[in-house]
All heavy atoms as an XYZ file, in Angstrom:
824
protein
N     108.221   -185.002    -65.222
C     108.475   -185.405    -66.582
C     107.601   -186.610    -66.900
O     107.457   -187.510    -66.076
C     109.948   -185.749    -66.772
C     110.260   -186.287    -68.156
S     112.020   -186.608    -68.362
C     112.449   -185.139    -69.229
N     107.029   -186.602    -68.072
C     106.228   -187.725    -68.548
C     106.926   -188.293    -69.780
O     107.268   -187.545    -70.697
C     104.800   -187.281    -68.910
C     104.089   -186.725    -67.672
C     104.021   -188.452    -69.509
C     102.754   -186.078    -67.972
N     107.119   -189.608    -69.783
C     107.795   -190.283    -70.888
C     106.868   -191.367    -71.419
O     106.307   -192.138    -70.654
C     109.118   -190.923    -70.423
C     110.040   -189.859    -69.842
C     109.786   -191.657    -71.577
C     111.214   -190.417    -69.086
N     106.707   -191.404    -72.735
C     105.901   -192.446    -73.374
C     106.793   -193.188    -74.364
O     107.397   -192.579    -75.246
C     104.705   -191.816    -74.098
O     103.988   -192.812    -74.779
N     106.861   -194.492    -74.192
C     107.698   -195.320    -75.052
C     106.851   -196.436    -75.636
O     106.156   -197.144    -74.912
C     108.858   -195.920    -74.238
C     109.771   -196.907    -74.959
C     110.523   -196.211    -76.076
C     110.724   -197.531    -73.972
N     106.881   -196.574    -76.955
C     106.166   -197.655    -77.621
C     107.088   -198.216    -78.690
O     107.413   -197.531    -79.663
C     104.865   -197.145    -78.240
C     104.057   -198.243    -78.901
C     103.306   -199.129    -78.147
C     104.086   -198.410    -80.279
C     102.591   -200.133    -78.734
C     103.364   -199.424    -80.887
C     102.621   -200.279    -80.116
O     101.909   -201.294    -80.708
N     107.545   -199.433    -78.517
C     108.480   -200.135    -79.397
C     109.714   -199.256    -79.619
O     110.581   -199.208    -78.785
C     107.811   -200.568    -80.721
C     108.771   -201.397    -81.559
C     106.529   -201.355    -80.457
N     109.796   -198.545    -80.745
C     110.966   -197.704    -80.996
C     110.611   -196.220    -81.112
O     111.372   -195.430    -81.637
C     111.704   -198.175    -82.244
C     110.851   -198.090    -83.500
O     109.647   -197.813    -83.382
O     111.388   -198.304    -84.598
N     109.436   -195.848    -80.619
C     109.027   -194.443    -80.595
C     109.010   -193.956    -79.151
O     108.450   -194.603    -78.277
C     107.625   -194.261    -81.199
C     107.617   -194.467    -82.705
O     108.623   -194.108    -83.347
O     106.619   -194.976    -83.225
N     109.624   -192.809    -78.921
C     109.690   -192.252    -77.586
C     109.328   -190.774    -77.644
O     109.806   -190.052    -78.511
C     111.111   -192.395    -77.033
C     111.365   -191.719    -75.692
C     111.758   -192.759    -74.666
C     112.439   -190.679    -75.821
N     108.447   -190.351    -76.739
C     108.158   -188.929    -76.592
C     108.245   -188.593    -75.110
O     108.052   -189.458    -74.255
C     106.769   -188.536    -77.149
C     105.643   -189.305    -76.454
C     106.704   -188.728    -78.646
C     104.249   -188.855    -76.850
N     108.566   -187.358    -74.831
C     108.639   -186.923    -73.440
C     108.218   -185.471    -73.348
O     108.304   -184.710    -74.304
C     110.049   -187.116    -72.874
C     111.127   -186.332    -73.590
C     111.506   -185.084    -73.128
C     111.750   -186.843    -74.712
C     112.487   -184.353    -73.772
C     112.722   -186.129    -75.368
C     113.095   -184.878    -74.900
O     114.060   -184.161    -75.549
N     107.725   -185.096    -72.172
C     107.312   -183.722    -71.921
C     107.456   -183.427    -70.439
O     107.577   -184.344    -69.622
C     105.856   -183.471    -72.376
O     105.563   -182.077    -72.275
C     104.862   -184.274    -71.563
N     107.458   -182.181    -70.115
C     107.560   -181.786    -68.725
C     107.631   -180.277    -68.605
O     107.638   -179.560    -69.606
N     107.726   -179.804    -67.367
C     107.788   -178.362    -67.157
C     109.163   -177.906    -66.676
O     109.364   -176.747    -66.346
C     106.706   -177.909    -66.170
C     106.816   -178.603    -64.822
O     107.742   -179.415    -64.639
O     105.981   -178.312    -63.964
N     110.127   -178.817    -66.655
C     111.488   -178.485    -66.232
C     112.418   -178.639    -67.442
O     112.811   -179.750    -67.800
C     111.905   -179.408    -65.091
C     113.258   -179.052    -64.496
O     114.095   -178.453    -65.207
O     113.477   -179.397    -63.317
N     112.773   -177.509    -68.057
C     113.602   -177.530    -69.273
C     114.948   -178.215    -69.037
O     115.422   -178.974    -69.884
C     113.833   -176.105    -69.785
C     112.594   -175.445    -70.346
C     112.176   -176.031    -71.684
O     113.031   -176.559    -72.428
O     110.977   -175.958    -71.989
N     115.559   -177.955    -67.872
C     116.865   -178.552    -67.565
C     116.758   -180.072    -67.489
O     117.586   -180.800    -68.052
C     117.415   -177.982    -66.257
C     118.788   -178.491    -65.920
C     119.317   -177.857    -64.654
C     120.713   -178.402    -64.387
N     120.936   -178.724    -63.011
N     115.731   -180.562    -66.801
C     115.551   -182.008    -66.671
C     115.334   -182.648    -68.042
O     115.912   -183.697    -68.341
C     114.354   -182.324    -65.770
C     114.113   -183.823    -65.581
S     112.573   -184.223    -64.734
C     112.859   -183.517    -63.150
N     114.524   -182.010    -68.878
C     114.260   -182.578    -70.205
C     115.529   -182.575    -71.056
O     115.784   -183.526    -71.791
C     113.122   -181.827    -70.896
C     111.777   -182.086    -70.239
S     110.364   -181.525    -71.192
C     110.705   -179.806    -71.422
N     116.318   -181.523    -70.949
C     117.570   -181.451    -71.704
C     118.538   -182.535    -71.252
O     119.179   -183.203    -72.083
C     118.192   -180.069    -71.517
O     119.405   -179.984    -72.207
N     118.652   -182.741    -69.944
C     119.525   -183.793    -69.418
C     119.033   -185.175    -69.838
O     119.842   -186.055    -70.175
C     119.603   -183.696    -67.892
C     120.367   -182.496    -67.400
C     120.265   -182.303    -65.902
O     119.509   -183.056    -65.225
O     120.943   -181.383    -65.387
N     117.724   -185.375    -69.813
C     117.162   -186.665    -70.248
C     117.492   -186.922    -71.712
O     117.936   -188.013    -72.078
C     115.647   -186.673    -70.038
C     114.975   -187.885    -70.609
C     115.084   -189.117    -69.982
C     114.244   -187.801    -71.783
C     114.475   -190.248    -70.515
C     113.628   -188.917    -72.320
C     113.752   -190.144    -71.685
N     117.286   -185.913    -72.546
C     117.572   -186.050    -73.982
C     119.040   -186.396    -74.216
O     119.354   -187.316    -74.979
C     117.212   -184.759    -74.700
C     117.530   -184.765    -76.161
C     117.148   -183.434    -76.769
C     117.724   -183.239    -78.127
N     117.403   -181.921    -78.692
N     119.942   -185.684    -73.546
C     121.371   -185.953    -73.708
C     121.728   -187.365    -73.248
O     122.494   -188.063    -73.915
C     122.204   -184.921    -72.934
C     122.208   -183.552    -73.555
C     122.727   -183.546    -74.986
O     123.749   -184.218    -75.258
O     122.097   -182.881    -75.825
N     121.175   -187.799    -72.119
C     121.488   -189.150    -71.629
C     120.964   -190.222    -72.585
O     121.626   -191.237    -72.796
C     120.936   -189.360    -70.218
O     119.531   -189.397    -70.230
N     119.801   -189.998    -73.170
C     119.257   -190.971    -74.131
C     120.097   -191.017    -75.402
O     120.379   -192.099    -75.937
C     117.800   -190.633    -74.465
C     116.840   -190.772    -73.294
S     116.774   -192.435    -72.608
C     115.968   -193.302    -73.921
N     120.510   -189.850    -75.891
C     121.337   -189.799    -77.100
C     122.704   -190.449    -76.858
O     123.266   -191.068    -77.766
C     121.507   -188.359    -77.571
C     120.270   -187.702    -78.192
C     120.491   -186.208    -78.381
C     119.901   -188.361    -79.508
N     123.256   -190.309    -75.644
C     124.546   -190.926    -75.321
C     124.437   -192.431    -75.157
O     125.356   -193.163    -75.494
C     125.128   -190.314    -74.043
C     125.587   -188.885    -74.252
O     125.922   -188.484    -75.359
N     125.589   -188.114    -73.185
N     123.319   -192.892    -74.631
C     123.149   -194.309    -74.314
C     122.677   -195.136    -75.513
O     123.067   -196.279    -75.680
C     122.153   -194.444    -73.161
C     121.982   -195.849    -72.634
C     123.207   -196.350    -71.881
O     123.948   -195.532    -71.312
O     123.401   -197.582    -71.869
N     121.829   -194.552    -76.362
C     121.208   -195.291    -77.455
C     121.470   -194.620    -78.793
O     121.660   -193.405    -78.873
C     119.693   -195.409    -77.238
C     119.319   -196.074    -75.950
C     118.912   -195.317    -74.855
C     119.377   -197.448    -75.816
C     118.568   -195.919    -73.659
C     119.037   -198.064    -74.627
C     118.636   -197.301    -73.543
N     121.452   -195.430    -79.836
C     121.572   -194.913    -81.192
C     120.196   -194.411    -81.618
O     119.322   -195.195    -81.980
C     122.058   -196.018    -82.141
C     122.240   -195.521    -83.559
O     122.490   -194.311    -83.729
O     122.130   -196.348    -84.482
N     120.005   -193.111    -81.516
C     118.698   -192.550    -81.825
C     118.870   -191.168    -82.434
O     119.938   -190.577    -82.381
C     117.819   -192.491    -80.583
C     118.395   -191.740    -79.414
S     117.408   -191.869    -77.925
C     116.151   -190.688    -78.213
N     117.802   -190.679    -83.018
C     117.844   -189.351    -83.613
C     116.731   -188.488    -83.028
O     115.671   -188.982    -82.649
C     117.688   -189.440    -85.134
O     116.521   -190.145    -85.471
N     117.003   -187.201    -82.946
C     116.041   -186.233    -82.437
C     115.281   -185.672    -83.641
O     115.864   -185.028    -84.507
C     116.765   -185.120    -81.687
C     115.821   -184.069    -81.139
O     114.588   -184.245    -81.246
O     116.320   -183.061    -80.594
N     113.985   -185.920    -83.709
C     113.170   -185.461    -84.831
C     112.498   -184.116    -84.555
O     111.653   -183.680    -85.318
C     112.107   -186.511    -85.171
C     112.653   -187.882    -85.566
C     111.512   -188.865    -85.783
C     113.522   -187.786    -86.804
N     112.846   -183.495    -83.440
C     112.262   -182.194    -83.116
C     110.880   -182.347    -82.500
O     110.549   -183.370    -81.921
N     110.075   -181.285    -82.644
C     108.725   -181.330    -82.088
C     107.916   -182.433    -82.751
O     108.026   -182.676    -83.949
C     108.015   -179.993    -82.291
C     108.452   -178.934    -81.326
C     107.539   -177.734    -81.405
C     107.876   -176.732    -80.333
N     106.948   -175.614    -80.340
N     107.103   -183.077    -81.947
C     106.284   -184.190    -82.428
C     105.262   -183.710    -83.455
O     104.593   -182.699    -83.245
C     105.572   -184.834    -81.237
C     104.688   -185.990    -81.603
S     104.049   -186.871    -80.172
C     103.324   -185.592    -79.206
N     105.171   -184.432    -84.574
C     104.157   -184.157    -85.591
C     103.210   -185.337    -85.753
O     102.034   -185.166    -86.003
C     104.815   -183.829    -86.927
C     105.556   -182.511    -86.887
C     106.223   -182.161    -88.180
N     105.786   -183.003    -89.283
C     105.784   -182.651    -90.543
N     106.197   -181.488    -90.875
N     105.390   -183.473    -91.476
N     103.739   -186.554    -85.631
C     102.927   -187.777    -85.689
C     103.413   -188.713    -84.605
O     104.608   -188.824    -84.356
C     103.069   -188.485    -87.046
C     102.323   -187.830    -88.159
C     102.948   -186.937    -89.002
C     100.974   -188.101    -88.366
C     102.259   -186.319    -90.030
C     100.273   -187.494    -89.384
C     100.924   -186.607    -90.214
O     100.229   -185.996    -91.227
N     102.480   -189.397    -83.944
C     102.848   -190.424    -82.980
C     101.779   -191.493    -83.008
O     100.608   -191.222    -82.740
C     102.976   -189.831    -81.559
C     103.508   -190.807    -80.549
C     104.826   -191.220    -80.605
C     102.698   -191.319    -79.552
C     105.335   -192.119    -79.680
C     103.202   -192.213    -78.623
C     104.521   -192.611    -78.690
N     102.185   -192.715    -83.366
C     101.282   -193.861    -83.455
C     100.055   -193.546    -84.314
O      98.931   -193.899    -83.977
C     100.847   -194.300    -82.047
C     101.991   -194.674    -81.106
C     101.448   -195.036    -79.735
C     102.822   -195.793    -81.674
N     100.267   -192.870    -85.429
C      99.182   -192.578    -86.364
C      98.351   -191.358    -86.019
O      97.407   -191.032    -86.726
N      98.688   -190.675    -84.943
C      97.936   -189.486    -84.543
C      98.743   -188.250    -84.931
O      99.919   -188.134    -84.586
C      97.654   -189.485    -83.028
C      96.776   -190.680    -82.668
C      97.005   -188.178    -82.595
C      96.537   -190.858    -81.191
N      98.106   -187.343    -85.667
C      98.750   -186.094    -86.062
C      98.692   -185.117    -84.892
O      97.668   -184.964    -84.244
C      98.038   -185.502    -87.271
C      98.646   -184.219    -87.761
C      97.916   -183.646    -88.958
O      96.866   -184.186    -89.353
O      98.405   -182.632    -89.481
N      99.811   -184.457    -84.629
C      99.904   -183.515    -83.516
C     100.366   -182.161    -84.056
O     101.393   -182.071    -84.711
C     100.912   -184.012    -82.453
C     101.015   -183.035    -81.299
C     100.537   -185.397    -81.965
N      99.581   -181.115    -83.777
C      99.949   -179.754    -84.160
C     100.094   -178.953    -82.879
O      99.150   -178.871    -82.084
C      98.879   -179.121    -85.077
C      99.262   -177.698    -85.437
C      98.663   -179.965    -86.322
N     101.285   -178.391    -82.675
C     101.559   -177.620    -81.465
C     101.649   -176.136    -81.815
O     102.291   -175.762    -82.786
C     102.883   -178.069    -80.849
C     102.887   -179.537    -80.468
C     104.211   -179.985    -79.907
O     104.736   -179.367    -78.998
N     104.748   -181.067    -80.453
N     100.979   -175.309    -81.032
C     101.045   -173.864    -81.214
C     100.940   -173.194    -79.854
O     100.717   -173.865    -78.845
C      99.956   -173.384    -82.186
C      98.567   -173.851    -81.832
C      97.718   -173.056    -81.072
C      98.102   -175.096    -82.270
C      96.453   -173.493    -80.747
C      96.834   -175.526    -81.947
C      96.004   -174.723    -81.184
N     101.111   -171.877    -79.813
C     101.139   -171.159    -78.537
C      99.877   -171.381    -77.706
O      99.932   -171.436    -76.488
C     101.342   -169.658    -78.764
C     102.741   -169.351    -79.265
O     103.639   -170.176    -79.033
O     102.927   -168.290    -79.890
N      98.723   -171.507    -78.362
C      97.462   -171.663    -77.652
C      97.185   -173.069    -77.158
O      96.217   -173.304    -76.439
N      97.998   -174.027    -77.515
C      97.782   -175.392    -77.059
C      98.243   -176.433    -78.067
O      99.040   -176.156    -78.950
N      97.702   -177.624    -77.932
C      98.058   -178.759    -78.785
C      96.776   -179.309    -79.395
O      95.783   -179.507    -78.705
C      98.770   -179.863    -77.967
C      99.110   -181.053    -78.843
C     100.021   -179.315    -77.299
N      96.793   -179.553    -80.704
C      95.645   -180.102    -81.412
C      96.037   -181.470    -81.943
O      97.082   -181.611    -82.581
C      95.253   -179.178    -82.566
C      94.130   -179.700    -83.398
C      92.815   -179.624    -82.959
C      94.379   -180.285    -84.631
C      91.775   -180.117    -83.719
C      93.348   -180.787    -85.404
C      92.051   -180.692    -84.947
N      95.222   -182.497    -81.654
C      95.497   -183.835    -82.179
C      94.324   -184.275    -83.047
O      93.173   -183.923    -82.794
C      95.763   -184.868    -81.062
C      94.565   -185.023    -80.142
C      97.007   -184.497    -80.272
C      94.722   -186.133    -79.123
N      94.641   -185.036    -84.097
C      93.598   -185.550    -84.971
C      94.096   -186.810    -85.672
O      95.277   -187.135    -85.635
C      93.190   -184.504    -86.017
O      94.219   -184.349    -86.982
N      93.177   -187.494    -86.318
C      93.521   -188.683    -87.092
C      93.093   -188.497    -88.546
O      92.643   -189.422    -89.200
C      92.862   -189.922    -86.487
C      93.474   -190.326    -85.166
C      92.920   -191.634    -84.667
O      91.765   -191.717    -84.286
N      93.755   -192.660    -84.660
N      93.265   -187.287    -89.062
C      92.860   -186.964    -90.428
C      93.496   -187.908    -91.443
O      92.817   -188.420    -92.336
C      93.225   -185.507    -90.756
O      92.638   -184.657    -89.769
C      92.748   -185.118    -92.136
N      94.797   -188.150    -91.317
C      95.501   -189.021    -92.262
C      94.926   -190.440    -92.230
O      94.677   -191.046    -93.264
C      96.992   -189.042    -91.932
C      97.813   -189.848    -92.894
C      99.281   -189.781    -92.533
C     100.110   -190.648    -93.461
N     101.506   -190.686    -93.061
N      94.682   -190.961    -91.025
C      94.124   -192.305    -90.870
C      92.727   -192.394    -91.488
O      92.424   -193.326    -92.231
C      94.082   -192.685    -89.393
C      93.333   -193.964    -89.123
C      93.889   -195.196    -89.458
C      92.065   -193.951    -88.560
C      93.198   -196.376    -89.223
C      91.373   -195.120    -88.320
C      91.943   -196.330    -88.657
O      91.250   -197.488    -88.429
N      91.879   -191.409    -91.193
C      90.514   -191.412    -91.723
C      90.536   -191.333    -93.244
O      89.784   -192.043    -93.926
C      89.694   -190.247    -91.115
C      88.366   -190.092    -91.821
C      89.491   -190.478    -89.630
N      91.415   -190.505    -93.793
C      91.536   -190.389    -95.248
C      91.939   -191.723    -95.870
O      91.393   -192.124    -96.897
C      92.558   -189.299    -95.607
O      92.141   -188.065    -95.009
C      92.674   -189.127    -97.106
N      92.871   -192.436    -95.233
C      93.297   -193.750    -95.735
C      92.157   -194.766    -95.680
O      91.981   -195.570    -96.601
C      94.498   -194.253    -94.946
C      95.765   -193.478    -95.231
C      96.915   -193.875    -94.317
O      96.781   -194.841    -93.530
O      97.962   -193.208    -94.386
N      91.366   -194.757    -94.601
C      90.226   -195.678    -94.474
C      89.190   -195.378    -95.556
O      88.678   -196.293    -96.214
C      89.596   -195.600    -93.063
C      88.274   -196.361    -93.010
C      90.558   -196.147    -92.025
N      88.874   -194.119    -95.753
C      87.905   -193.744    -96.793
C      88.397   -194.175    -98.165
O      87.626   -194.698    -98.979
C      87.648   -192.236    -96.771
C      86.869   -191.716    -95.572
C      86.856   -190.189    -95.571
C      85.447   -192.262    -95.558
N      89.675   -193.980    -98.443
C      90.247   -194.380    -99.737
C      90.173   -195.894    -99.912
O      89.822   -196.398   -100.971
C      91.688   -193.887    -99.836
C      92.294   -194.105   -101.216
C      93.697   -193.512   -101.361
N      93.687   -192.078   -101.109
C      94.372   -191.486   -100.132
N      95.132   -192.189    -99.315
N      94.315   -190.186    -99.969
N      90.486   -196.644    -98.836
C      90.475   -198.109    -98.900
C      89.093   -198.649    -99.267
O      88.973   -199.636    -99.980
C      90.917   -198.690    -97.558
C      91.012   -200.212    -97.591
C      91.452   -200.853    -96.282
N      92.196   -199.991    -95.400
C      92.048   -199.975    -94.071
N      91.183   -200.774    -93.489
N      92.761   -199.170    -93.320
N      88.048   -197.998    -98.783
C      86.690   -198.465    -99.043
C      85.999   -197.700   -100.163
O      84.790   -197.820   -100.352
C      85.863   -198.406    -97.755
C      86.323   -199.408    -96.735
C      87.128   -199.010    -95.675
C      85.996   -200.751    -96.845
C      87.584   -199.930    -94.744
C      86.441   -201.671    -95.926
C      87.241   -201.270    -94.863
N      86.768   -196.920   -100.929
C      86.215   -196.212   -102.078
C      85.216   -195.128   -101.693
O      84.280   -194.856   -102.449
N      85.411   -194.516   -100.534
C      84.459   -193.512   -100.061
C      85.076   -192.117    -99.962
O      84.504   -191.229    -99.342
C      83.914   -193.921    -98.696
C      83.134   -195.216    -98.700
S      82.560   -195.674    -97.049
C      81.442   -194.331    -96.679
N      86.241   -191.908   -100.606
C      86.916   -190.624   -100.444
C      86.150   -189.444   -101.055
O      86.417   -188.296   -100.739
C      88.351   -190.664   -100.997
C      88.443   -190.894   -102.485
C      88.544   -192.350   -102.876
O      88.078   -193.222   -102.121
O      89.078   -192.622   -103.956
N      85.166   -189.716   -101.912
C      84.375   -188.646   -102.520
C      82.971   -188.565   -101.919
O      82.097   -187.904   -102.477
C      84.298   -188.831   -104.039
C      85.648   -188.829   -104.692
N      86.461   -187.712   -104.715
C      86.344   -189.808   -105.307
C      87.599   -188.012   -105.323
N      87.547   -189.275   -105.693
N      82.757   -189.224   -100.798
C      81.457   -189.181   -100.126
C      81.203   -187.783    -99.575
O      82.131   -187.027    -99.288
C      81.400   -190.188    -98.984
O      81.557   -191.494    -99.478
N      79.924   -187.454    -99.381
C      79.570   -186.146    -98.837
C      79.783   -186.134    -97.331
O      79.224   -186.958    -96.619
C      78.105   -185.821    -99.147
C      77.861   -185.659   -100.623
O      78.742   -185.239   -101.354
N      76.672   -185.994   -101.070
N      80.565   -185.188    -96.820
C      80.757   -185.104    -95.371
C      79.526   -184.495    -94.699
O      78.775   -183.749    -95.317
C      81.956   -184.163    -95.238
C      81.913   -183.315    -96.462
C      81.338   -184.202    -97.554
N      79.322   -184.843    -93.444
C      78.228   -184.269    -92.666
C      78.771   -183.828    -91.314
O      79.742   -184.380    -90.812
C      77.063   -185.263    -92.452
C      76.388   -185.595    -93.766
C      77.526   -186.521    -91.773
N      78.132   -182.831    -90.723
C      78.528   -182.359    -89.403
C      78.172   -183.382    -88.333
O      78.896   -183.600    -87.388
C      77.825   -181.037    -89.089
C      78.239   -179.889    -89.992
C      79.612   -179.335    -89.642
O      79.979   -179.351    -88.469
O      80.308   -178.891    -90.576
N      76.990   -184.003    -88.460
C      76.485   -184.930    -87.462
C      76.020   -186.191    -88.185
O      75.085   -186.127    -88.977
C      75.329   -184.283    -86.699
C      74.828   -185.139    -85.566
O      75.210   -186.295    -85.426
N      73.959   -184.579    -84.759
N      76.627   -187.338    -87.920
C      76.269   -188.558    -88.649
C      74.906   -189.138    -88.281
O      74.452   -190.074    -88.910
C      77.384   -189.540    -88.273
C      77.874   -189.061    -86.954
C      77.712   -187.559    -86.976
N      74.217   -188.581    -87.277
C      72.894   -189.086    -86.904
C      71.814   -188.367    -87.685
O      71.948   -187.201    -88.032
C      72.637   -188.896    -85.411
C      73.503   -189.800    -84.551
S      73.015   -189.782    -82.837
C      71.374   -190.427    -82.924
N      70.743   -189.057    -87.957
C      69.591   -188.459    -88.612
C      68.906   -187.524    -87.617
O      68.564   -187.949    -86.514
C      68.600   -189.551    -89.090
C      67.371   -188.915    -89.696
C      69.284   -190.512    -90.049
N      68.716   -186.234    -87.970
C      68.070   -185.306    -87.035
C      66.674   -185.791    -86.641
O      65.900   -186.257    -87.478
C      67.983   -184.006    -87.829
C      69.038   -184.126    -88.877
C      69.126   -185.592    -89.200
N      66.380   -185.714    -85.352
C      65.066   -186.096    -84.860
C      64.896   -187.580    -84.579
O      63.869   -188.000    -84.059
N      65.897   -188.406    -84.913
C      65.795   -189.852    -84.696
C      65.851   -190.146    -83.204
O      66.718   -189.653    -82.488
C      66.937   -190.581    -85.416
C      66.891   -192.071    -85.280
C      65.971   -192.816    -85.999
C      67.749   -192.732    -84.418
C      65.926   -194.193    -85.875
C      67.705   -194.107    -84.284
C      66.801   -194.832    -85.015
N      64.909   -190.917    -82.705
C      64.855   -191.272    -81.291
C      65.496   -192.638    -81.079
O      65.101   -193.620    -81.695
C      63.401   -191.319    -80.795
C      62.667   -190.011    -80.939
C      63.238   -188.964    -80.007
C      62.432   -187.684    -80.139
N      63.138   -186.518    -79.704
N      66.473   -192.687    -80.193
C      67.155   -193.939    -79.868
C      66.406   -194.608    -78.731
O      65.998   -193.961    -77.769
C      68.607   -193.666    -79.450
C      69.369   -193.044    -80.620
C      69.288   -194.939    -78.980
C      70.786   -192.652    -80.273
N      66.205   -195.914    -78.864
C      65.518   -196.643    -77.800
C      66.259   -197.944    -77.509
O      66.985   -198.457    -78.345
C      64.074   -196.941    -78.211
O      64.049   -197.747    -79.374
N      66.044   -198.448    -76.322
C      66.681   -199.680    -75.898
C      65.987   -200.876    -76.550
O      64.765   -200.937    -76.620
C      66.594   -199.800    -74.377
C      67.278   -201.020    -73.823
C      67.223   -201.040    -72.302
C      67.928   -202.263    -71.753
N      67.898   -202.278    -70.285
N      66.779   -201.831    -77.042
C      66.244   -203.069    -77.599
C      66.017   -204.031    -76.432
O      66.964   -204.606    -75.893
C      67.227   -203.657    -78.608
C      66.727   -204.936    -79.251
O      65.613   -205.403    -78.903
O      67.443   -205.480    -80.109
N      64.772   -204.150    -76.008
C      64.446   -204.987    -74.846
C      64.809   -206.454    -75.059
O      65.043   -207.185    -74.107
C      62.950   -204.865    -74.505
C      62.529   -203.459    -74.103
C      63.206   -202.967    -72.832
O      63.629   -203.788    -71.996
O      63.325   -201.739    -72.686
N      64.876   -206.918    -76.300
C      65.209   -208.308    -76.607
C      66.693   -208.486    -76.942
O      67.118   -209.563    -77.314
C      64.359   -208.817    -77.775
C      62.880   -208.790    -77.437
O      62.493   -209.109    -76.318
N      62.063   -208.376    -78.392
N      67.454   -207.417    -76.823
C      68.871   -207.466    -77.188
C      69.715   -208.221    -76.175
O      69.269   -208.552    -75.071
N      70.949   -208.484    -76.561
C      71.905   -209.199    -75.715
C      72.580   -208.202    -74.773
O      72.998   -207.127    -75.195
C      72.975   -209.896    -76.599
C      74.013   -210.597    -75.735
C      72.317   -210.875    -77.556
N      72.669   -208.546    -73.489
C      73.325   -207.694    -72.488
C      74.814   -207.581    -72.827
O      75.469   -208.578    -73.123
C      73.144   -208.313    -71.104
C      73.662   -207.467    -69.979
C      72.745   -206.315    -69.628
O      71.538   -206.391    -69.920
O      73.239   -205.348    -69.048
N      75.336   -206.370    -72.790
C      76.742   -206.120    -73.114
C      77.453   -205.538    -71.906
O      76.846   -204.883    -71.063
C      76.865   -205.115    -74.267
C      76.252   -205.584    -75.581
S      77.070   -207.012    -76.267
C      78.646   -206.363    -76.695
N      78.751   -205.745    -71.829
C      79.578   -205.142    -70.798
C      79.864   -203.706    -71.236
O      80.644   -203.475    -72.156
C      80.885   -205.934    -70.637
C      81.830   -205.320    -69.617
O      81.428   -204.370    -68.913
O      82.962   -205.808    -69.530
N      79.247   -202.734    -70.583
C      79.371   -201.346    -71.008
C      80.776   -200.802    -70.852
O      81.156   -199.851    -71.533
C      78.385   -200.456    -70.236
O      78.705   -200.455    -68.858
N      81.594   -201.401    -69.998
C      82.967   -200.903    -69.826
C      83.788   -201.120    -71.103
O      84.791   -200.434    -71.321
C      83.644   -201.571    -68.643
O      83.815   -202.961    -68.889
N      83.381   -202.043    -71.952
C      84.074   -202.281    -73.211
C      84.003   -201.058    -74.117
O      84.897   -200.812    -74.919
C      83.472   -203.511    -73.900
C      84.110   -203.856    -75.211
C      85.366   -204.485    -75.246
C      83.490   -203.570    -76.405
C      85.962   -204.789    -76.439
C      84.099   -203.888    -77.613
C      85.326   -204.497    -77.628
N      82.956   -200.268    -74.009
C      82.740   -199.128    -74.899
C      83.139   -197.801    -74.281
O      82.986   -196.764    -74.887
C      81.271   -199.080    -75.329
C      80.844   -200.299    -76.068
C      80.141   -201.300    -75.420
C      81.170   -200.476    -77.395
C      79.761   -202.452    -76.096
C      80.802   -201.611    -78.079
C      80.087   -202.600    -77.431
N      83.600   -197.807    -73.056
C      83.951   -196.547    -72.365
C      85.390   -196.172    -72.601
O      86.234   -196.964    -72.825
C      83.670   -196.676    -70.874
C      82.198   -196.800    -70.592
C      81.948   -196.910    -69.106
C      80.455   -197.042    -68.854
N      80.147   -197.243    -67.464
């Protein structure tokens, strides 16, 4: 069983239906909480569950950011890079800790 808890949001998953059912019952008995059913949003991430798997996206968040900056009517592109543009290292640039971006 995997349990994720963040402030007052809790999600859990596992491959043992009995264990998950017992966990849910114990949590409902111990704490004042409600069962919202299958997860649809968690920490701003949209979750769509179907037989073939789970799809996650941040469509709602991106839409809000675009609206905030007045860009909701901008033209979408498949690839934000200019085709054919060659990236090169800036030899005079400041050394960065690459683990920050990983």
